[in-house]
PDB file of N, CA, C and O in Angstrom, chain B, residues numbered from 101:
ATOM      1  N   THR B 101     -19.686 -13.882  37.812  1.00  0.00           N
ATOM      2  CA  THR B 101     -19.914 -15.279  37.390  1.00  0.00           C
ATOM      3  C   THR B 101     -21.397 -15.633  37.480  1.00  0.00           C
ATOM      4  O   THR B 101     -22.188 -14.881  38.048  1.00  0.00           O
ATOM      5  N   PHE B 102     -21.760 -16.761  36.925  1.00  0.00           N
ATOM      6  CA  PHE B 102     -23.162 -17.188  36.955  1.00  0.00           C
ATOM      7  C   PHE B 102     -23.635 -17.406  38.382  1.00  0.00           C
ATOM      8  O   PHE B 102     -24.781 -17.106  38.715  1.00  0.00           O
ATOM      9  N   GLY B 103     -22.752 -17.929  39.224  1.00  0.00           N
ATOM     10  CA  GLY B 103     -23.113 -18.169  40.632  1.00  0.00           C
ATOM     11  C   GLY B 103     -23.446 -16.852  41.327  1.00  0.00           C
ATOM     12  O   GLY B 103     -24.414 -16.772  42.084  1.00  0.00           O
ATOM     13  N   ASP B 104     -22.651 -15.831  41.071  1.00  0.00           N
ATOM     14  CA  ASP B 104     -22.923 -14.520  41.686  1.00  0.00           C
ATOM     15  C   ASP B 104     -24.272 -14.004  41.205  1.00  0.00           C
ATOM     16  O   ASP B 104     -25.036 -13.436  41.984  1.00  0.00           O
ATOM     17  N   PHE B 105     -24.566 -14.200  39.914  1.00  0.00           N
ATOM     18  CA  PHE B 105     -25.848 -13.760  39.362  1.00  0.00           C
ATOM     19  C   PHE B 105     -27.003 -14.452  40.071  1.00  0.00           C
ATOM     20  O   PHE B 105     -27.992 -13.813  40.431  1.00  0.00           O
ATOM     21  N   LEU B 106     -26.876 -15.759  40.270  1.00  0.00           N
ATOM     22  CA  LEU B 106     -27.936 -16.509  40.946  1.00  0.00           C
ATOM     23  C   LEU B 106     -28.120 -15.998  42.367  1.00  0.00           C
ATOM     24  O   LEU B 106     -29.250 -15.809  42.816  1.00  0.00           O
ATOM     25  N   ARG B 107     -27.024 -15.775  43.074  1.00  0.00           N
ATOM     26  CA  ARG B 107     -27.113 -15.280  44.458  1.00  0.00           C
ATOM     27  C   ARG B 107     -27.827 -13.936  44.486  1.00  0.00           C
ATOM     28  O   ARG B 107     -28.645 -13.687  45.372  1.00  0.00           O
ATOM     29  N   LYS B 108     -27.525 -13.067  43.522  1.00  0.00           N
ATOM     30  CA  LYS B 108     -28.168 -11.749  43.469  1.00  0.00           C
ATOM     31  C   LYS B 108     -29.669 -11.915  43.246  1.00  0.00           C
ATOM     32  O   LYS B 108     -30.473 -11.285  43.934  1.00  0.00           O
ATOM     33  N   VAL B 109     -30.047 -12.755  42.291  1.00  0.00           N
ATOM     34  CA  VAL B 109     -31.462 -12.969  41.992  1.00  0.00           C
ATOM     35  C   VAL B 109     -32.179 -13.537  43.212  1.00  0.00           C
ATOM     36  O   VAL B 109     -33.282 -13.102  43.543  1.00  0.00           O
ATOM     37  N   ILE B 110     -31.557 -14.507  43.882  1.00  0.00           N
ATOM     38  CA  ILE B 110     -32.182 -15.131  45.056  1.00  0.00           C
ATOM     39  C   ILE B 110     -32.364 -14.100  46.170  1.00  0.00           C
ATOM     40  O   ILE B 110     -33.415 -14.053  46.810  1.00  0.00           O
ATOM     41  N   SER B 111     -31.346 -13.281  46.402  1.00  0.00           N
ATOM     42  CA  SER B 111     -31.445 -12.266  47.462  1.00  0.00           C
ATOM     43  C   SER B 111     -32.538 -11.266  47.109  1.00  0.00           C
ATOM     44  O   SER B 111     -33.302 -10.851  47.981  1.00  0.00           O
ATOM     45  N   GLU B 112     -32.621 -10.875  45.835  1.00  0.00           N
ATOM     46  CA  GLU B 112     -33.664  -9.929  45.421  1.00  0.00           C
ATOM     47  C   GLU B 112     -35.036 -10.559  45.605  1.00  0.00           C
ATOM     48  O   GLU B 112     -35.967  -9.899  46.067  1.00  0.00           O
ATOM     49  N   THR B 113     -35.169 -11.833  45.246  1.00  0.00           N
ATOM     50  CA  THR B 113     -36.458 -12.509  45.388  1.00  0.00           C
ATOM     51  C   THR B 113     -36.838 -12.625  46.853  1.00  0.00           C
ATOM     52  O   THR B 113     -37.995 -12.417  47.220  1.00  0.00           O
ATOM     53  N   SER B 114     -35.863 -12.959  47.689  1.00  0.00           N
ATOM     54  CA  SER B 114     -36.137 -13.094  49.121  1.00  0.00           C
ATOM     55  C   SER B 114     -36.627 -11.765  49.687  1.00  0.00           C
ATOM     56  O   SER B 114     -37.594 -11.731  50.449  1.00  0.00           O
ATOM     57  N   ARG B 115     -35.964 -10.670  49.316  1.00  0.00           N
ATOM     58  CA  ARG B 115     -36.402  -9.357  49.797  1.00  0.00           C
ATOM     59  C   ARG B 115     -37.820  -9.083  49.323  1.00  0.00           C
ATOM     60  O   ARG B 115     -38.630  -8.543  50.076  1.00  0.00           O
ATOM     61  N   GLY B 116     -38.129  -9.447  48.085  1.00  0.00           N
ATOM     62  CA  GLY B 116     -39.466  -9.223  47.547  1.00  0.00           C
ATOM     63  C   GLY B 116     -40.510  -9.962  48.360  1.00  0.00           C
ATOM     64  O   GLY B 116     -41.558  -9.398  48.674  1.00  0.00           O
ATOM     65  N   HIS B 117     -40.242 -11.227  48.712  1.00  0.00           N
ATOM     66  CA  HIS B 117     -41.194 -12.007  49.500  1.00  0.00           C
ATOM     67  C   HIS B 117     -41.390 -11.380  50.867  1.00  0.00           C
ATOM     68  O   HIS B 117     -42.515 -11.322  51.364  1.00  0.00           O
ATOM     69  N   GLU B 118     -40.320 -10.911  51.480  1.00  0.00           N
ATOM     70  CA  GLU B 118     -40.419 -10.287  52.805  1.00  0.00           C
ATOM     71  C   GLU B 118     -41.292  -9.043  52.720  1.00  0.00           C
ATOM     72  O   GLU B 118     -42.126  -8.808  53.595  1.00  0.00           O
ATOM     73  N   GLN B 119     -41.104  -8.247  51.674  1.00  0.00           N
ATOM     74  CA  GLN B 119     -41.900  -7.034  51.505  1.00  0.00           C
ATOM     75  C   GLN B 119     -43.368  -7.395  51.298  1.00  0.00           C
ATOM     76  O   GLN B 119     -44.252  -6.735  51.845  1.00  0.00           O
ATOM     77  N   ASP B 120     -43.632  -8.435  50.515  1.00  0.00           N
ATOM     78  CA  ASP B 120     -45.013  -8.852  50.264  1.00  0.00           C
ATOM     79  C   ASP B 120     -45.683  -9.270  51.565  1.00  0.00           C
ATOM     80  O   ASP B 120     -46.833  -8.910  51.816  1.00  0.00           O
ATOM     81  N   GLU B 121     -44.969 -10.028  52.393  1.00  0.00           N
ATOM     82  CA  GLU B 121     -45.546 -10.486  53.662  1.00  0.00           C
ATOM     83  C   GLU B 121     -45.850  -9.286  54.555  1.00  0.00           C
ATOM     84  O   GLU B 121     -46.905  -9.238  55.187  1.00  0.00           O
ATOM     85  N   ARG B 122     -44.935  -8.319  54.612  1.00  0.00           N
ATOM     86  CA  ARG B 122     -45.144  -7.118  55.430  1.00  0.00           C
ATOM     87  C   ARG B 122     -46.330  -6.332  54.894  1.00  0.00           C
ATOM     88  O   ARG B 122     -47.164  -5.852  55.661  1.00  0.00           O
ATOM     89  N   PHE B 123     -46.401  -6.204  53.579  1.00  0.00           N
ATOM     90  CA  PHE B 123     -47.477  -5.423  52.964  1.00  0.00           C
ATOM     91  C   PHE B 123     -48.830  -6.053  53.264  1.00  0.00           C
ATOM     92  O   PHE B 123     -49.820  -5.349  53.465  1.00  0.00           O
ATOM     93  N   THR B 124     -48.870  -7.374  53.293  1.00  0.00           N
ATOM     94  CA  THR B 124     -50.120  -8.079  53.577  1.00  0.00           C
ATOM     95  C   THR B 124     -50.350  -8.100  55.067  1.00  0.00           C
ATOM     96  O   THR B 124     -51.352  -8.647  55.529  1.00  0.00           O
TER      97      THR B 124
END
């Protein structure tokens, strides 16, 4: 469903931000 898609995108984005903070 669209809600599941949004949750997936948000989780992927959150992981990306965490990786960026660690990398910096």
